[in-house]
C-alpha positions, 0 to 999 in steps of 0.5 A, a space after each residue: 500500500 502506497 502512502 500519500 506524498 509528503 508536503 513539499 520542502 519548506 511547508 508544514 502541511 498541505 492546503 485543504 484542497 491538496 489534502 482532499 485530492 491526494 487522499 482520493 488519489 491514494 484511495 483509487 490507487 490502492 483499491 480501484 485503480 483506473 487508467 490514467 491519461 497520458 501527460 499533455 505534450 509540452 507543445 499543447 498548451 491552452 493557446 494551441 490551435 486544435 488539430 483538424 480531423 485529418 491531421 489527428 488521423 495522420 498523426 495516429 497512423 504515423 505513430 501506429 506500431 504496425 507497418 500495415 494500416 487499413 483505412 476505411 474506403 471513404 478515406 482512401 482518396 484523401 490520403 493518396 499522394 499520386 493520382 492515377 486519373 488523367 489531369 483535368 482542366 481547372 474549373 472555369 465559367 468560360 467554355 472552351 468550345 467553339 463560338 456559336 456565331 464564329 463557326 457559322 459561315 457568312 453568305 455574301 449577297 450578289 453585288 458584294 465583293 470581299 477583299 482580304 489584305 496582307 498583315 501590317 503592323 499597327 502601333 498600339 498605345 496600350 502595349 509595347 508589343 507589336 500589334 499585327 492587323 489585317 484589312 478586309 474591304 467590303 464593297 457593295 451597291 451602297 458604298 464601301 467599308 473597311 474592317 481591321 481584324 487581328 492577325 489570329 482571326 483567319 478568313 476562309 473565303 469561298 468565291 465560288 460558293 460566295 461564303 466566308 468562314 472565320 476561325 482562330 489560331 488557338 481556341 484555348 486563348 480567351 481573347 481569341 475566342 472573344 474576338 472570334 464572335 465579335 469579328 463575325 458580328 462586325 463583318 456581318 453588319 458591314 455586309 448588310 450595310 453595303 448591300 441593304 443599309 441600316 436604319 434607326 428610328 427615333 421617337 419623341 414622346 413629350 408635350 411640345 417635342 418636335 423634330 425637323 431636318 434642315 440645313 445650317 450653312 453657317 455650321 456646316 463641317 462638310 458641303 451639304 451637311 444636314 442638321 437634325 433640329 429638335 425642340 425638347 422643352 429647352 430655352 433653345 433648339 438643339 441642332 446636331 449635324 449628321 456625320 458624313 455618309 448618313 441621311 436623316 429625314 422626319 416623316 412625322 414631327 415626332 419621328 426621325 429616321 436615320 439611314 446609312 451603311 455603318 451601323 455603329 455610326 448610326 447607333 452612336 449618333 442616335 445615342 447622342 440625340 437620346 442623351 438630350 432627353 433620356 426616357 424617364 420612368 414616371 411619365 414615360 417622356 423622352 427620346 426612344 430608339 427603335 423598339 425601346 420601352 421603359 417600365 413606368 413607376 408609381 409616383 412617390 407619395 410622402 
């Protein structure tokens, strides 16, 4: 039978709490022995970060006496150091497939000629690298346009079938996939412009809103330039000169028709006109382009 330990040197007796602890410990050790826990490692103090389940399991497996350890089936993939499966592409929201627009061939209508130029170097202020471009000329009964395309966009012109197909050199490159469909859309708009033309209709909605097309010789930037004159409720009329190559007419006092072969210029000029009176959602007044609509809101009630 073991005896309770003596008090430490320099003291005459244990404290009441220490006496109770050692008495109970003495009873358990002599009458009902219980398994004792291993001492806490010195690096595990109250401020230590707790281990995760995987770290604890790895430590237990490393300290196991046997060399062969059996793991449950659902834990085997987590402890495999080498993967036997083929490498998979990292997750990305951008697909690596072909462009739906870019892979569609463009048909060239009768009377339209397509010419593909050679590569040339174009100075780009955003990079120190050389930028190579290629000019594509589109000529039709209504006029002629030129389009600059990047060097990695390739054109396959079938003169007999009157078709043109677009492709890119590397479909894995994101910028090439982006310009694939963009170039297709530009080329399609140019072909439609020189063969049929593009139009935009402006609708003026508001009391007293009026539009006319008149000449202004004192403000002309080129001979015969027409001006779109608008009355939009300001103290002065709004006069805007048309870019070269465009036509404008006012079939009704609240309608303006813009015509031309370059769709980008037409819509840009229409946006400049619309900026004077953007549609507002309470009364529905403003300048609308083509089929533009706006959802009306209820009045704010205080």
